[in-house]
C-alpha positions in Angstrom: 19.9 -80.1 17.9 23.1 -78.4 16.9 22.9 -79.9 13.4 19.3 -78.5 12.9 20.5 -75.0 13.9 23.4 -75.1 11.4 21.0 -76.3 8.6 18.7 -73.4 9.3 21.6 -70.9 9.2 22.9 -72.5 5.9 19.4 -72.1 4.4 19.1 -68.5 5.5 22.6 -67.8 4.0 21.4 -69.2 0.6 18.2 -67.2 0.8 20.1 -64.0 1.5 22.7 -64.7 -1.2 19.9 -65.2 -3.7 18.1 -62.1 -2.6 21.3 -60.0 -2.9 22.0 -61.5 -6.3 18.4 -60.7 -7.4 18.7 -57.1 -6.1 22.0 -56.6 -7.9 20.6 -58.0 -11.1 17.5 -55.7 -11.0 19.7 -52.7 -10.3 22.0 -53.6 -13.2 19.0 -54.1 -15.5 17.5 -50.8 -14.4 20.8 -49.0 -15.2 20.7 -50.5 -18.7 17.1 -49.4 -19.2 18.0 -45.9 -18.3 20.9 -46.0 -20.7 18.7 -47.0 -23.7 15.5 -45.2 -22.6 16.5 -42.0 -20.8 13.9 -40.5 -18.4 11.5 -37.9 -19.8 13.3 -35.0 -18.2 16.3 -35.5 -20.4 14.3 -35.2 -23.6 13.0 -31.8 -22.4 16.4 -30.2 -22.5 16.4 -27.4 -25.1 18.5 -28.9 -27.8 17.7 -27.5 -31.2 19.0 -30.5 -33.1 17.7 -33.3 -30.8 15.1 -35.6 -32.1 12.7 -37.7 -29.9 14.1 -41.1 -29.0 12.8 -44.1 -30.9 10.2 -45.1 -28.3 8.6 -41.6 -28.6 8.2 -41.6 -32.3 4.7 -42.4 -33.5 5.6 -43.6 -37.0 4.9 -47.2 -37.9 7.7 -49.6 -37.2 9.1 -51.5 -40.2 11.8 -54.1 -40.5 15.0 -52.4 -41.7 16.0 -55.7 -43.3 13.5 -55.2 -46.0 13.2 -51.4 -46.2 15.5 -49.7 -48.6 15.0 -46.4 -50.5 17.2 -45.1 -53.2 16.6 -41.5 -54.4 17.3 -40.5 -58.0 18.0 -36.7 -57.9 17.0 -35.0 -61.2 17.1 -31.7 -62.9 18.8 -29.2 -60.6 22.6 -29.0 -60.8 22.8 -28.6 -57.0 20.1 -30.9 -55.4 20.7 -30.2 -51.7 17.0 -29.5 -50.9 16.0 -32.8 -52.6 18.5 -34.8 -50.5 17.1 -33.3 -47.3 13.6 -34.3 -48.3 14.7 -37.9 -49.0 16.4 -38.1 -45.6 13.2 -37.0 -43.9 11.1 -39.4 -46.0 13.5 -42.3 -45.1 13.0 -41.4 -41.4 9.2 -41.2 -41.8 8.9 -44.7 -43.3 11.8 -46.1 -41.2 13.8 -47.1 -44.3 17.5 -47.5 -44.9 18.6 -44.8 -47.3 21.0 -45.6 -50.1 23.3 -42.6 -50.9 21.4 -40.6 -53.6 22.2 -41.0 -57.2 22.6 -37.8 -59.2 20.9 -37.5 -62.6 23.4 -37.8 -65.4 20.9 -37.5 -68.3 19.6 -34.0 -67.5 20.1 -30.8 -69.5 23.6 -30.3 -68.0 24.9 -33.8 -68.9 26.9 -33.8 -65.7 28.7 -37.1 -64.8 29.3 -36.2 -61.2 28.6 -38.7 -58.4 27.4 -37.8 -54.9 30.9 -38.1 -53.5 32.2 -35.7 -56.2 30.0 -32.9 -54.9 29.4 -33.8 -51.2 31.5 -35.3 -48.4 29.9 -38.7 -48.4 31.4 -40.2 -45.3 30.6 -37.1 -43.3 27.0 -37.1 -44.5 26.5 -40.7 -43.4 28.3 -40.2 -40.0 26.4 -37.0 -39.2 23.0 -38.7 -39.5 23.9 -42.1 -38.0 21.5 -41.5 -35.1 18.6 -40.5 -37.3 18.6 -42.5 -40.5 20.6 -45.5 -41.5 22.5 -44.6 -44.7 24.6 -46.9 -46.9 26.7 -46.2 -50.0 25.2 -48.9 -52.1 22.7 -51.7 -52.0 23.9 -55.0 -50.5 24.8 -57.6 -53.1 21.9 -59.8 -52.1 19.4 -57.0 -52.9 20.7 -56.2 -56.3 18.2 -58.4 -57.9 15.5 -58.0 -55.3 12.0 -56.9 -56.2 11.8 -53.1 -56.3 9.3 -50.4 -57.0 10.1 -47.3 -59.1 8.0 -44.6 -57.6 7.4 -41.0 -58.4 6.5 -39.6 -55.0 3.6 -37.2 -55.1 4.6 -33.6 -54.8 3.8 -31.6 -51.6 2.8 -34.7 -49.7 2.5 -34.9 -45.9 3.1 -37.6 -43.3 -0.2 -39.5 -44.1 0.8 -40.1 -47.7 4.1 -41.7 -46.8 2.8 -43.6 -43.8 -0.1 -45.1 -45.8 0.6 -45.3 -49.5 4.4 -45.6 -49.5 4.6 -47.9 -46.5 2.2 -50.2 -48.2 4.7 -50.9 -50.9 6.8 -52.9 -48.5 4.2 -55.6 -48.7 5.3 -56.4 -52.3 8.8 -54.8 -52.6 12.1 -54.9 -50.8 13.5 -51.7 -52.5 11.9 -48.5 -53.4 13.6 -46.2 -56.0 12.5 -42.6 -55.8 12.5 -41.7 -59.5 11.8 -38.0 -58.8 12.7 -36.2 -55.6 12.1 -32.5 -56.1 9.3 -31.0 -54.0 8.2 -34.4 -52.7 7.6 -33.4 -49.1 5.2 -30.7 -47.7 6.8 -27.6 -46.2 4.1 -27.1 -43.5 2.2 -29.2 -41.0 5.0 -31.7 -40.5 6.1 -32.8 -37.0 8.8 -30.6 -35.5 11.3 -33.6 -35.3 11.0 -34.1 -39.1 11.4 -30.4 -39.8 14.5 -30.3 -37.6 15.9 -33.4 -39.3 15.5 -31.6 -42.6 17.4 -28.6 -41.2 20.2 -30.8 -39.8 20.5 -32.7 -43.0 20.7 -29.5 -45.1 22.9 -27.3 -42.9 24.9 -29.7 -40.8 25.2 -33.1 -42.5 25.6 -31.9 -46.1 28.9 -30.3 -46.7 30.8 -30.1 -49.9 33.7 -32.4 -50.9 37.1 -31.1 -49.5 38.3 -29.9 -52.9 35.1 -27.9 -53.5 35.3 -26.5 -50.0 38.9 -25.4 -50.5 38.2 -23.8 -53.9 35.0 -22.1 -52.7 36.9 -20.5 -49.7 39.6 -19.4 -52.1 37.0 -17.6 -54.2 35.5 -16.0 -51.2 38.9 -14.7 -50.0 39.6 -13.2 -53.5 36.2 -11.7 -53.7 36.6 -10.1 -50.2 39.8 -8.4 -51.4 37.6 -6.0 -53.4 35.6 -5.2 -50.2 32.1 -6.1 -49.0 30.3 -7.7 -52.0 27.0 -8.7 -53.4 26.4 -12.2 -54.6 24.0 -12.0 -57.5 22.3 -15.2 -58.5 21.7 -14.2 -62.1 19.5 -17.0 -63.3 19.5 -15.7 -66.9 20.7 -19.0 -68.5 19.5 -20.9 -71.5 17.9 -23.8 -69.6 15.9 -21.5 -67.3 14.6 -19.2 -70.1 13.7 -22.3 -72.2 11.9 -24.0 -69.2 10.0 -20.9 -68.1 9.2 -19.6 -71.6 10.5 -16.2 -70.8 11.6 -14.4 -74.0 11.2 -10.7 -73.1 13.8 -8.5 -74.9 15.1 -11.4 -77.0 15.3 -11.6 -80.7 13.0 -13.8 -82.7 15.8 -16.2 -83.4 16.6 -16.5 -79.7 13.0 -17.0 -78.8 12.7 -19.7 -81.4 15.8 -21.5 -80.1 14.4 -21.5 -76.5 11.1 -22.8 -77.7 12.8 -25.6 -79.6 14.7 -26.6 -76.5 11.5 -26.7 -74.4 9.6 -28.8 -77.0 12.5 -31.3 -77.3 13.0 -31.8 -73.6 10.6 -34.6 -72.8 10.4 -34.2 -69.0 9.4 -30.5 -69.3 5.7 -31.1 -69.4 4.5 -27.5 -70.2 5.2 -26.7 -73.9 2.9 -23.8 -74.8 3.8 -20.7 -72.7 2.7 -17.1 -73.1 5.9 -15.2 -72.3 4.1 -11.8 -71.8 1.7 -13.4 -69.3 4.6 -15.2 -67.5 6.5 -12.0 -67.0 3.4 -10.0 -65.9 2.9 -12.5 -63.1 6.4 -12.3 -61.9 7.4 -15.8 -63.1 10.4 -14.7 -65.2 13.9 -14.1 -64.0 15.0 -10.5 -64.2 17.2 -9.6 -67.2 20.8 -8.4 -66.5 19.6 -4.9 -67.6 16.7 -5.0 -65.2 19.0 -6.1 -62.3 21.3 -3.2 -63.0 18.4 -0.7 -62.7 17.1 -2.5 -59.6 20.5 -2.3 -57.8 21.0 1.4 -58.6 17.5 2.2 -57.4 18.3 0.5 -54.1 21.2 2.9 -53.7 24.2 0.7 -54.4 27.1 2.8 -55.7 28.8 1.9 -59.1 31.9 0.8 -57.2 30.0 -2.1 -55.5 31.8 -5.4 -56.1 29.3 -8.0 -57.5 29.9 -11.7 -57.8 27.8 -13.3 -60.6 26.7 -16.7 -59.3 25.6 -18.3 -62.5 26.5 -20.4 -65.4 26.8 -19.0 -69.0 24.5 -16.0 -69.4 22.3 -16.3 -72.4 23.4 -13.8 -75.0 26.9 -13.5 -73.5 28.8 -10.2 -73.0 26.3 -8.2 -75.1 23.5 -9.2 -72.8 25.6 -8.2 -69.8 26.7 -4.8 -71.2 23.9 -2.8 -69.5 24.7 -4.3 -66.1 28.4 -3.9 -66.6 28.1 -0.2 -67.5 26.3 0.5 -64.2 28.6 -1.8 -62.1 32.0 -2.2 -63.6 33.3 -4.5 -60.8 31.5 -7.6 -62.0 33.3 -10.8 -61.0 32.7 -14.5 -61.6 34.6 -17.7 -61.1 36.5 -17.4 -64.4 37.8 -14.0 -63.4 38.7 -14.9 -59.8 40.5 -18.1 -60.5 42.9 -19.4 -63.2 42.0 -21.9 -65.8 44.2 -24.4 -64.1 42.4 -23.9 -60.8 39.0 -24.4 -62.3 39.9 -27.2 -64.6 38.8 -30.0 -62.2 35.3 -28.5 -62.0 34.8 -26.9 -65.4 32.8 -29.6 -67.1 30.6 -30.4 -64.1 27.6 -28.2 -63.6 26.8 -29.4 -60.1 30.4 -28.8 -58.9 30.5 -25.3 -60.5 27.1 -24.5 -58.9 28.6 -25.7 -55.5 31.3 -23.1 -55.8 28.7 -20.4 -56.5 26.7 -21.6 -53.5 29.7 -21.2 -51.2 30.5 -17.7 -52.4 26.7 -16.8 -52.2 26.3 -18.0 -48.6 29.3 -16.1 -47.5 28.5 -12.8 -49.3 27.6 -9.6 -47.5 24.3 -9.4 -49.4 22.7 -12.1 -51.6 20.3 -11.1 -54.3 18.5 -13.8 -56.5 17.1 -12.7 -59.9 14.7 -15.7 -59.7 13.4 -17.7 -56.8 14.5 -21.1 -58.0 15.9 -24.1 -56.1 19.4 -22.8 -55.5 18.1 -19.3 -54.5 15.8 -20.8 -51.9 18.6 -23.1 -50.6 21.0 -20.2 -50.3 18.4 -18.0 -48.6 17.5 -20.7 -46.2 21.1 -21.4 -45.3 21.7 -17.6 -44.7 18.7 -17.5 -42.4 20.1 -20.5 -40.5 23.4 -18.6 -40.1 21.7 -15.6 -38.5 19.4 -14.0 -41.1 22.2 -12.7 -43.3 20.9 -10.0 -45.6 19.1 -11.4 -48.6 17.1 -9.1 -50.9 14.3 -10.8 -52.8 13.1 -8.7 -55.8 9.4 -8.3 -56.1 9.4 -9.2 -59.8 5.7 -8.8 -60.3 5.8 -5.1 -59.3 9.2 -4.4 -60.8 8.3 -5.4 -64.3 5.4 -2.9 -64.3 7.9 -0.2 -63.4 10.4 -1.4 -66.0 7.7 -1.3 -68.7 6.6 2.2 -67.7 10.2 3.4 -67.9 10.6 1.7 -71.3 7.5 3.5 -72.7 8.4 6.8 -71.2 5.6 7.2 -68.7 8.0 7.0 -65.7 11.5 8.2 -65.2 14.4 7.1 -63.1 15.2 9.3 -60.1 15.0 9.8 -56.4 11.2 9.5 -56.2 11.1 6.2 -58.0 14.2 4.9 -56.1 12.4 5.7 -52.8 9.4 3.7 -53.9 11.5 0.7 -54.8 13.4 0.9 -51.5 10.1 1.1 -49.6 8.7 -2.0 -51.5 11.7 -4.0 -50.5 12.1 -3.0 -46.9 10.5 -6.2 -45.7 12.1 -8.4 -48.3 15.6 -8.5 -46.9 15.8 -11.8 -45.0 14.9 -10.5 -41.6 13.0 -12.8 -39.1 9.3 -13.0 -40.0 6.4 -15.2 -39.3 6.1 -18.0 -41.9 2.5 -18.7 -42.9 0.9 -21.7 -44.6 0.1 -21.4 -48.3 -3.4 -20.4 -49.5 -5.7 -23.5 -49.5 -5.8 -25.1 -52.9 -2.5 -23.8 -54.2 -0.1 -26.3 -55.7 3.4 -26.5 -57.0 5.4 -23.3 -57.4 2.3 -21.2 -56.8 2.8 -22.0 -53.2 5.9 -19.8 -53.3 4.8 -17.0 -55.6 3.8 -14.3 -53.2 5.0 -13.8 -49.6 2.0 -11.6 -49.1 -0.3 -14.5 -49.9 0.9 -16.7 -47.1 -1.7 -15.8 -44.5 -3.1 -19.1 -43.5 -2.2 -21.2 -40.4 0.7 -19.2 -38.8 3.6 -21.5 -38.2 7.0 -21.3 -36.5 9.5 -20.4 -39.2 13.0 -21.7 -38.7 12.8 -24.9 -36.6 16.5 -25.3 -37.1 17.2 -22.7 -34.4 17.0 -23.1 -30.7 13.6 -22.4 -29.1 13.4 -20.0 -26.2 13.0 -21.2 -22.6 12.4 -19.4 -19.3 16.1 -19.9 -18.4 17.4 -18.5 -21.7 17.5 -15.2 -23.6 17.4 -16.8 -27.0 14.2 -16.6 -29.1 12.8 -18.7 -31.8 13.6 -17.1 -35.2 11.8 -17.6 -38.4 12.9 -19.0 -41.7 
């Protein structure tokens, strides 16, 4: 009888021990589940740079073992916007991103690598929780089947989820042969827009030596007082590409035409310069910029930093602007030849120095809304809507032509009109609208007044407002 009782007690002990072990295991497993899949309340915290966790993302899952994308960044000397697009694309198709390769065969013949311009390690580390980025393809994939793909411009999520993802059926590596304007600006999920912002304004920073030189230029520019950074895009490549020959000699116009015709990847060859200018598609000339700045009320003593490469026509073309604003500065004036020597033959690195001085300026004014101008303006909006004056070129050239033919004169009345036109073109928060239906390419950016379809939140980089905060969503 006593033996049976002890047997029952022993059996109960074993059952209790198993039960306790099972409960402990479940509790431990539950803790790990919460570690990797946090409860929904956590994801609702107002973090402007937080992306949804992986189980919340609706994008098709792919094997990272066979998903590699390598962007080839072409044309622009400072391809920051293109890099941000490629980071977003890699996220959309769940691919491993190989550090972008900078074009060495473009107009500038720049031999710079990614690490010469940007802090490569910081870039990879900053995006480690968003996109897997590696410096180069693994050795075993060097000879793998690969697709060389020109991603379609202005494409949305569907294009990448369907057409590009389907390439993984036949290829292990995709090489993005062209990367400019590959991703739509509007109608993208907020997490992808925020990733773009973080890639551009957080993950991408210049290499240490460029950062140091850029800050030195800013300090020296500030010694003259509050300054304007003028992105004067009156350079040979831009004039040749755009076909803008206003106020140039026949010989100069012919030279630009020859450059355009001999540059194979510039598809448009026959351009009407007068029509281009009338539509506002040409960069302002240095002379026109001088008139514009004086009409806005800037005194002759205003320090101006010229963020540009070699101005077409040299000092003679700059004479009219120099006469109105004698304190014109550029890299070559602010730094010694020895200080600039490491950067001098590298267009992308020289452009990076201009970018730093432009972002830090008191006022930024672009003479043309190209890639760098848009990148600087976006960065300045991100930093608190720093003042950026965007000339209305289409209206201004009409005024310039009337002054030239004597039907209009400079003076307070005209100055007041130009100031009024540009009151709402100074980088202040505004509602960003979708482009007019059917517009393509750069026409999507031509006129701010035309963006009246599908109102959208503007700067998704910034923190959204909540009931417990005083901050508001600001627009880019």
